[in-house]
DRENVEX-497396 format. One line per field, with one value per residue (C-alpha): residue number from 1; y, z negated, x negated. Coordinates in steps of 0.02 Angstrom, whole numbers. Example, Ala and Ser with C-alpha at 12.3 -4.5 7.8 and 13.67 -1.06 7.14 Angstrom:
residues 2
resi	1,2
c2	-225,-53
c3	-390,-357
c1	-615,-684
This chain:
residues 485
resi	1,2,3,4,5,6,7,8,9,10,11,12,13,14,15,16,17,18,19,20,21,22,23,24,25,26,27,28,29,30,31,32,33,34,35,36,37,38,39,40,41,42,43,44,45,46,47,48,49,50,51,52,53,54,55,56,57,58,59,60,61,62,63,64,65,66,67,68,69,70,71,72,73,74,75,76,77,78,79,80,81,82,83,84,85,86,87,88,89,90,91,92,93,94,95,96,97,98,99,100,101,102,103,104,105,106,107,108,109,110,111,112,113,114,115,116,117,118,119,120,121,122,123,124,125,126,127,128,129,130,131,132,133,134,135,136,137,138,139,140,141,142,143,144,145,146,147,148,149,150,151,152,153,154,155,156,157,158,159,160,161,162,163,164,165,166,167,168,169,170,171,172,173,174,175,176,177,178,179,180,181,182,183,184,185,186,187,188,189,190,191,192,193,194,195,196,197,198,199,200,201,202,203,204,205,206,207,208,209,210,211,212,213,214,215,216,217,218,219,220,221,222,223,224,225,226,227,228,229,230,231,232,233,234,235,236,237,238,239,240,241,242,243,244,245,246,247,248,249,250,251,252,253,254,255,256,257,258,259,260,261,262,263,264,265,266,267,268,269,270,271,272,273,274,275,276,277,278,279,280,281,282,283,284,285,286,287,288,289,290,291,292,293,294,295,296,297,298,299,300,301,302,303,304,305,306,307,308,309,310,311,312,313,314,315,316,317,318,319,320,321,322,323,324,325,326,327,328,329,330,331,332,333,334,335,336,337,338,339,340,341,342,343,344,345,346,347,348,349,350,351,352,353,354,355,356,357,358,359,360,361,362,363,364,365,366,367,368,369,370,371,372,373,374,375,376,377,378,379,380,381,382,383,384,385,386,387,388,389,390,391,392,393,394,395,396,397,398,399,400,401,402,403,404,405,406,407,408,409,410,411,412,413,414,415,416,417,418,419,420,421,422,423,424,425,426,427,428,429,430,431,432,433,434,435,436,437,438,439,440,441,442,443,444,445,446,447,448,449,450,451,452,453,454,455,456,457,458,459,460,461,462,463,464,465,466,467,468,469,470,471,472,473,474,475,476,477,478,479,480,481,482,483,484,485
c2	-4159,-4051,-3931,-3782,-3695,-3545,-3450,-3300,-3190,-3100,-2919,-2794,-2648,-2492,-2374,-2362,-2381,-2551,-2632,-2768,-2888,-2901,-2898,-3067,-3129,-3083,-3143,-3306,-3324,-3263,-3400,-3535,-3457,-3446,-3626,-3696,-3605,-3686,-3853,-3822,-3770,-3645,-3519,-3378,-3271,-3162,-3019,-2849,-2731,-2738,-2567,-2559,-2541,-2427,-2387,-2350,-2229,-2139,-2129,-2045,-1930,-1887,-1836,-1744,-1862,-1949,-2133,-2193,-2063,-2115,-2298,-2268,-2172,-2318,-2453,-2373,-2396,-2577,-2598,-2526,-2676,-2777,-2690,-2656,-2835,-2907,-3001,-3098,-3098,-3115,-3042,-2875,-2882,-2728,-2746,-2592,-2673,-2687,-2877,-2916,-2808,-2911,-3072,-3017,-2980,-3155,-3234,-3142,-3198,-3382,-3382,-3300,-3436,-3558,-3480,-3418,-3232,-3158,-2992,-2959,-2821,-2837,-2747,-2796,-2739,-2693,-2676,-2557,-2608,-2789,-2746,-2878,-2903,-2943,-3059,-3027,-3186,-3108,-2949,-2912,-2780,-2724,-2706,-2790,-2888,-2850,-2676,-2624,-2449,-2419,-2413,-2530,-2468,-2521,-2551,-2572,-2585,-2704,-2788,-2945,-3110,-3249,-3416,-3471,-3583,-3700,-3755,-3804,-3996,-3969,-3884,-4013,-4142,-4043,-4034,-4216,-4279,-4159,-4155,-4036,-3920,-3790,-3792,-3798,-3937,-3830,-3696,-3829,-3886,-3705,-3683,-3843,-3789,-3644,-3714,-3851,-3723,-3671,-3546,-3379,-3307,-3147,-2979,-2968,-2788,-2603,-2470,-2366,-2206,-2235,-2320,-2286,-2353,-2537,-2649,-2632,-2771,-2849,-2802,-2670,-2508,-2462,-2590,-2618,-2769,-2785,-2794,-2954,-3043,-2939,-2954,-3144,-3158,-3095,-3274,-3332,-3180,-3155,-3323,-3258,-3337,-3362,-3302,-3391,-3573,-3658,-3541,-3556,-3738,-3769,-3662,-3697,-3882,-3992,-4033,-4205,-4127,-3948,-3828,-3681,-3626,-3476,-3378,-3282,-3217,-3310,-3152,-3218,-3389,-3378,-3287,-3392,-3570,-3555,-3398,-3412,-3601,-3579,-3453,-3568,-3704,-3602,-3533,-3706,-3670,-3805,-3780,-3817,-3750,-3772,-3639,-3578,-3477,-3380,-3294,-3101,-3002,-2933,-2806,-2814,-2940,-2821,-2850,-2740,-2640,-2514,-2449,-2452,-2353,-2461,-2549,-2567,-2490,-2621,-2485,-2411,-2571,-2599,-2429,-2464,-2644,-2700,-2803,-2995,-2934,-2911,-3063,-3173,-3112,-3135,-3304,-3375,-3280,-3280,-3430,-3491,-3523,-3443,-3268,-3191,-3041,-2897,-2766,-2672,-2734,-2925,-2900,-2816,-2956,-3077,-2979,-2978,-3155,-3246,-3113,-3027,-3150,-3307,-3311,-3154,-3205,-3378,-3321,-3187,-3333,-3475,-3362,-3268,-3447,-3513,-3367,-3341,-3527,-3550,-3678,-3684,-3790,-3879,-3761,-3874,-4012,-3930,-3915,-4097,-4131,-4009,-4130,-4018,-4170,-4150,-4133,-4114,-3962,-3998,-4088,-3935,-3809,-3927,-3940,-3742,-3757,-3601,-3574,-3762,-3750,-3598,-3675,-3809,-3672,-3600,-3766,-3792,-3624,-3662,-3841,-3754,-3638,-3778,-3872,-3722,-3710,-3902,-3917,-3743,-3742,-3566,-3641,-3813,-3733,-3699,-3877,-3987,-3898,-4046,-4089,-3896,-3878,-4035,-3948,-3783,-3866,-3956,-3790,-3713,-3842,-3831,-3645,-3661,-3770,-3638,-3509,-3623,-3661,-3485,-3418,-3429,-3343,-3207,-3196,-3043,-3130,-3295,-3220,-3133,-3296,-3385,-3260,-3248,-3442,-3442,-3297,-3367,-3197,-3129,-3031,-2853,-2781,-2872,-2959,-2889,-2763,-2782,-2670,-2579,-2461
c3	3031,3171,3229,3214,3043,3018,2858,2809,2672,2639,2712,2572,2592,2638,2511,2397,2411,2394,2222,2148,2151,2344,2336,2247,2379,2528,2460,2411,2588,2644,2546,2628,2796,2781,2706,2859,2983,2897,2920,3103,3114,3235,3124,3135,2981,2974,2858,2903,2833,2812,2863,2872,2741,2624,2500,2644,2716,2559,2520,2698,2657,2488,2578,2708,2844,3002,2939,3082,3029,2850,2891,3005,2858,2736,2863,2882,2701,2700,2852,2749,2624,2771,2738,2562,2513,2664,2736,2887,2958,3141,3157,3068,3117,3081,3083,3190,3338,3499,3500,3343,3369,3522,3435,3292,3421,3500,3328,3293,3447,3420,3241,3316,3442,3305,3223,3080,3092,3065,3002,2845,2718,2558,2392,2288,2162,2250,2188,2302,2217,2270,2428,2374,2297,2124,2045,1852,1798,1858,1767,1599,1506,1674,1751,1876,1777,1908,1918,1751,1776,1942,1936,2024,2171,2228,2417,2486,2681,2834,2867,2967,2854,2872,2840,2704,2615,2766,2727,2551,2593,2735,2617,2475,2606,2672,2487,2443,2609,2592,2409,2434,2535,2392,2265,2115,2093,1970,2087,2210,2056,2026,2213,2203,2057,2140,2292,2206,2108,2271,2401,2443,2622,2620,2720,2870,2916,2869,2946,3048,2993,2810,2843,3020,2984,3053,3200,3306,3294,3474,3543,3394,3398,3239,3133,3109,3030,2853,2808,2737,2900,3000,2901,2888,3071,3079,3029,3203,3301,3252,3344,3502,3479,3575,3742,3698,3664,3664,3551,3426,3425,3419,3262,3185,3200,3139,2967,2977,3026,2971,3025,2921,2746,2681,2521,2423,2238,2134,2164,2349,2299,2346,2525,2569,2534,2550,2651,2788,2784,2834,2958,3045,3045,3116,3253,3296,3244,3151,2978,2973,2844,2655,2535,2400,2249,2148,1989,1942,1877,1709,1611,1429,1440,1544,1734,1847,1964,2090,2015,1846,1882,1794,1947,1960,2124,2202,2301,2135,2083,2229,2223,2048,2034,2225,2327,2279,2101,2121,2232,2099,1972,2082,2126,1965,1828,1901,1897,2067,2013,1847,1786,1725,1631,1688,1582,1620,1466,1510,1695,1629,1503,1627,1765,1638,1590,1753,1895,1806,1676,1766,1957,1981,1860,1908,2100,2045,1939,2071,2216,2108,2070,2246,2333,2210,2226,2399,2394,2539,2592,2760,2847,3008,2909,2776,2858,2881,2703,2636,2550,2547,2437,2298,2123,2213,2296,2469,2389,2293,2439,2554,2415,2387,2211,2223,2043,2020,2176,2109,1947,2041,2092,1928,1834,1965,1925,1733,1772,1868,1735,1605,1725,1713,1515,1503,1632,1627,1791,1762,1627,1687,1858,1761,1693,1806,1975,2069,1951,1941,2125,2141,2003,2089,2260,2177,2113,2278,2354,2229,2245,2437,2420,2285,2413,2555,2443,2375,2561,2562,2395,2399,2576,2551,2407,2498,2642,2527,2439,2608,2679,2537,2545,2725,2726,2552,2474,2312,2274,2300,2195,2070,2150,2014,1893,1714,1647,1499,1382
c1	-1428,-1371,-1529,-1394,-1354,-1246,-1234,-1124,-1097,-933,-928,-926,-812,-885,-796,-966,-1138,-1218,-1244,-1340,-1194,-1191,-1380,-1366,-1259,-1363,-1522,-1450,-1397,-1577,-1652,-1556,-1578,-1765,-1773,-1677,-1788,-1945,-1873,-1846,-1666,-1599,-1507,-1366,-1355,-1204,-1181,-1097,-962,-782,-719,-520,-396,-304,-434,-570,-434,-407,-590,-614,-479,-544,-712,-626,-697,-628,-615,-737,-860,-846,-874,-1017,-1112,-1080,-1113,-1291,-1313,-1283,-1397,-1546,-1529,-1621,-1785,-1758,-1721,-1832,-1661,-1693,-1504,-1478,-1306,-1224,-1052,-941,-751,-733,-840,-757,-782,-706,-550,-524,-548,-435,-304,-326,-314,-150,-73,-114,-43,107,123,110,276,161,196,358,445,531,583,493,448,282,160,-19,-191,-274,-449,-419,-308,-200,-16,-5,124,178,89,-83,-67,-134,-39,27,-136,-244,-380,-506,-468,-392,-436,-313,-137,-32,84,244,251,423,431,465,303,243,219,93,181,53,185,188,1,14,0,-122,-245,-218,-267,-411,-479,-455,-547,-681,-735,-898,-797,-813,-950,-973,-835,-754,-712,-640,-523,-487,-416,-328,-237,-195,-123,-29,64,147,99,195,199,97,101,-16,23,46,156,40,129,80,-88,-145,-338,-321,-329,-157,-38,-31,125,194,111,213,100,-85,-163,-184,-367,-384,-305,-427,-584,-587,-586,-776,-841,-789,-790,-976,-1017,-931,-751,-655,-756,-919,-859,-1016,-1111,-968,-945,-1137,-1150,-980,-976,-830,-767,-837,-1003,-1009,-1156,-1076,-1102,-1012,-1070,-946,-908,-769,-675,-657,-614,-426,-454,-617,-537,-361,-294,-431,-416,-237,-267,-395,-268,-126,-239,-296,-488,-587,-592,-777,-896,-944,-899,-1031,-950,-1059,-1035,-1034,-1184,-1134,-1223,-1236,-1089,-966,-933,-1009,-894,-898,-728,-786,-945,-1074,-1164,-1351,-1426,-1536,-1627,-1679,-1743,-1841,-1919,-1987,-2032,-2046,-1927,-1995,-1975,-1790,-1783,-1873,-1728,-1582,-1646,-1740,-1656,-1468,-1371,-1331,-1144,-1102,-1115,-1283,-1333,-1434,-1518,-1678,-1755,-1720,-1777,-1946,-1979,-1957,-2059,-2208,-2206,-2175,-2235,-2378,-2440,-2375,-2391,-2486,-2623,-2622,-2673,-2802,-2899,-2889,-2944,-3083,-3147,-3130,-3213,-3350,-3396,-3369,-3236,-3108,-2959,-2974,-2841,-2805,-2750,-2642,-2478,-2447,-2478,-2321,-2201,-2038,-1947,-2068,-1988,-1814,-1849,-1775,-1630,-1583,-1587,-1490,-1365,-1372,-1437,-1545,-1589,-1648,-1749,-1829,-1873,-1974,-2092,-2102,-2131,-2297,-2355,-2358,-2422,-2563,-2597,-2617,-2738,-2845,-2828,-2880,-3018,-3090,-3173,-3247,-3345,-3393,-3458,-3612,-3633,-3550,-3528,-3467,-3332,-3279,-3273,-3171,-3047,-3049,-3016,-2863,-2799,-2823,-2725,-2586,-2584,-2555,-2403,-2341,-2357,-2271,-2119,-2109,-2078,-1893,-1878,-2009,-2079,-2200,-2288,-2288,-2379,-2514,-2547,-2563,-2674,-2793,-2819,-2839,-2957,-3040,-3028,-2994,-2830,-2885,-2724,-2618,-2477,-2374,-2452,-2409,-2271,-2338,-2233
């Protein structure tokens, strides 16, 4: 395994404030990044903001702002997630960054030199919410199924097109050769079916006079790049491509030995695993990475969406319950690959059961017994005793099965709690202190292990547990105060 690891989220549009759906994606990425660092890997963790396109341009106009001022304001809101969610990213790329704009121009020229960009007149139905063309077969009662509240628009103009149709067989060959390219496997089957049905060339520019907010097309000032063409290039431009070739190659890897992992929602499957891969093939850039596709967060069974106005604010959740409480829910209660449902009632019920009554109570009881009875761990010998492979923890995280890895932790919490109930060292310390102290030492050692493997998931809680064990002191305030009423 290479010592280098590159992980990236998709870049959210800055046409609205951050919501819990993107919080899921960035926390999933953070768990894997933190785990990779714990295993000694050199990590680049990329996220950022997608700042071009028609809906952003219109939003800026609605608010009476210049597009750049508008995206500056909203990009700052997304940067606040770093502190609110305790995210350890190394790179925050904005598609209005000078280097990204230069890289997008270089990428365009390479695709042009490959004969894959050409001009034609066309007429399409267009969903501004998706920033994508929609065929009649994709529509439900004449509406985009992702944005049913938006009316489709008809675009009729001469644009540049990308020769997507040319890459049907190369993409199918790629999927066949690398069956773990997209996980879970049913998403790989989904994209294979899409590509097998035939690919249509798509527009990669817009007329500047109609939509001026975009990266200029090299050699043609009358056009700007279509937002999807521009934004996808961030995944390589953030690594210094094309100028810093060594850094790019070190962290990108090859298809046979990929160092890169992309995390994306299921609504991004086509763009990430087909469109972007074809663009890479066209530009002569290695198609190296795995793609993890996660599900949606629903609320009472309905999909959350900025356009539908039913999203949950992650900042409000953090303010009320704490950062690690939200990170717990996103990694333990939310399926890694499928949809999961969020309601305040379910969140609070899980918080009380697993955090307040579970982990929090366990830490309090063990540290009280240990500190009162003078039981300490041999700190110098501990780190060498950590078995990352225990209960499948390492294998789950190496294969991005985040919820399964989280469940390893919570099984150990429940097991430690049962041990206390069965051995009752808080009672036997009076009648058989020798045996009781051995039991407390075993519990303390298990708590240390729980604290260590908890670090990628709930880093602040992990630090509090480890520090309490190291200093041999009780927890002065509850890790997770119980929610009553």
